[in-house]
Each structure stands twice: as C-alpha cells, then as structure tokens.
Phi, psi and omega in degrees: 000134182291147178222154182219141167287166190299321183290321177294321179295323178296315179296320182296318188262351184062028174249128187298154177301319180300319179293319179296320175301316182295318179297322179294311181296325182282348181081017181272320179220092180266125182304146182296329181225155175216120181291164180297336178275004177096352181295135179270139177239121181257141182253179176294329176296320177295322179298317180297319180294320179296321178298323177294319179297314181298319180296316181291326175295325178299325180277004174091010180286143173282161183300321180296322178294319180298319180299318178291320181299323184275359176284156189291333187255028182255137176280089186296321182299318179298318178297320180295321178296316179297315181295323178301316179295319179296322178294322177297317179294321178293320179298318178295320179297318178294321178297316178298319179297322179294325177293319176299318180296319177299320178299318179295314183299317181297326185280348182263117177302145185301327182281358179243026187276002179287163184303320185289345184251005178297133183280079188298324179299318180291321179299312180296320180296319180297318178294320178298318179297318178301313181299326180293325180293341180277344182221055179294148181295324180250104184304327183296336180303317182295343182265343186247336184266153176288165179305317179295321179293325178297318178298316179295320180296321178298319177296317179298314182297323178293320180294332180299332184296333183242003184287324184238146169283171181298319180292322177296320180297315179298317179296320181297315180293324178294320178299320179295318180296318180294321179297316179295323179296318178297318181292317182301323182274358182231028180294342178279350178283148177290120181295346178263004178283178178300318177298315181298316180296317180296319179291321175301322177296323178294319178297314180300316180297318180295314182294321179297322177296324182286315186263326185080158181297329184294341180245032183298318181291319176299317178305315180295317180298317181294323178294313183290321186264340184248304183288308186297323176283357177090015182282346181255005186303313184292326185278331185237015178054040182255108175283161177304325180293317179294317180299314181297316180295315181298321180298316180291322180294318179293320177298319179295324179296312180296320179297318178301316180294311183295314182288334174296324176291314182297330179295341182267357178298130182089349179253311178260158180301150182305317183297323180291314178300314182299318180297315180294317180299311180295325180296318180293315180298321179293322176297326181285311192230015178059233182259014183279103177294328181297314180291323179296322182297330178294328178295319178302314183293322178296316180295321180294333181269358184267124180292341181281349177272131184293159178297324179297317180293322179294322177297320178297317180296316181299326178290339181273340184282000000 
C-alpha cells in the first residue's frame, strides 16, 4: 500500500501542508502513522478520506459538518438533502444580489465610476428595497406583481411608515370604514347614478391619498390583480359584491370627469381643455402613456362622444 510524507501528500492532493496540519489538529484527517520524530505518514485510506473532505467542501459544508458526516453513524443522505436546499437558497440570494448590482451599475454614469463618485445612498437604498421585497406585509403581493412592480411596491410600503401621523392614520381608517358602510347599505343603487359617481369619487380620493399620484400605475395593478380577484377581501372587508359595485362606480366617476371635459370642446379654449384633460388622465394613470392611450381609443369608439370632441382627440394622438 502506498504511503506519503506530508509534503509529498500535499503535492499529490494539491492541499497545502498548513491545511493538512489543521485537519490533523481538528481531528478531521489524522494520519494513519506518525513516526517517533513527529513525521506524519499518510496512507491510501487517508487519501480516500481527504478526497471525501474536498468533495464535501465543494458542496459548501463546514469542517464541523464534514466531521459529523464522515462519522459511521450519520445519516449522510439527509445532510446532503439539507445542504442542497441551502445551496439553492444561496444561489437565489446571489442571483438577486447580482440583479441589485446590475441596477446600481446601470444608474452610474461611466464618467462617475470612480470610488469617490459611487452613489452610496442609492446603493444602500436599493439594497433596502430588495430586502423589503423579501418580507412584504402582504404575502399575496409577491405572487401577483411583476418584479418591477414588486420593487415599486416595496418603496411604496416603506413610504407608508412616515406618510401619516398616528391621528391621521386613525382618521384615514375611519373614513374607509364609513365609506364601506355607505356602499354596503346602497348596493341596490345604480353605481353609474349620481350617488354612484359621487361615491366613486370618494373612493378615488381615498385611494389617491393612500397611493399618491407617483404610484398610480401600481394602484391600478393592485386593484386589477388583487382586489378584483378577491385576494384583499379578508384584509379590507371587501366582498365580491362590494368590489364589483365599487369598480363600476369608480369607472363612472372617471368617465364623468373625462366626458365633462370633452363636452367643453369647441366651447372653451384648446389650452384650457387640454390642461383639464391631461390633469384627469394623470390622476388616473400617472405617467403611463400606454394606459392613457387606451382612454383615447375608448372615447373614439363611444357614440356618446361628439364628432367635434372626437376630432379634437384625433389631433391629440
């Protein structure tokens, strides 16, 4: 059977002498023989054990774990399964970190890439936002929103912590409860009636206060993907009937505002009409040109919109 002194064993295995000393002291790889002068002698059995150690280190095991794994009474398969899951989680974490880093790199102009010009505040903020997406208050959010929407939602959720004082928060919640009570007792009312339009306006005002214009598109996504499918029912006491009624009332409110502007085409100056029109669209959809363009198409297809107003819209497209 082949045997090696420690330096020869080190060259053979590409494991440093210092590491072999450490393994010996740690009780992980004790040489099969040791001369009276202290020289260590490694055998083929030691070589096989070292290969096992190197393999387990490749899988990310710590030395203490490896020592337990190589003991005779250890369920090695169970340890491997656990380590496999941990490696998957670590890989996902590293991938997420690389995406955060890519976001930072893209945002830094090439001429400002020196150490002194790195935007540390933005870097720290980006990392904070990432961590927030990992522990969102509402778990369902992570299942329905896109990655970009999740980042925005994390920013929005963080901003909520300082948006309202305690008294403002209580008043805000009370207004929501009163609004829901009014809707619940008037579900038999037509949501497109004057009452429905007025109530839709109250809903819009409440939601705008909560989200702000800067999150108008996010607000729409959460409504379409969260409220309407019933994912928010338990958290906001919204039954499917209330959601359906509220959706129609809010749509009627926006329609009332937009068509009220279009009714003034040819009566009020173009600049005044344009200013009012853009103000309503911005309240509805923030800076999303895609969503705004859909409003143009809906209005052009509506027989209730005058030909004069439609001509004005076509000039705007």
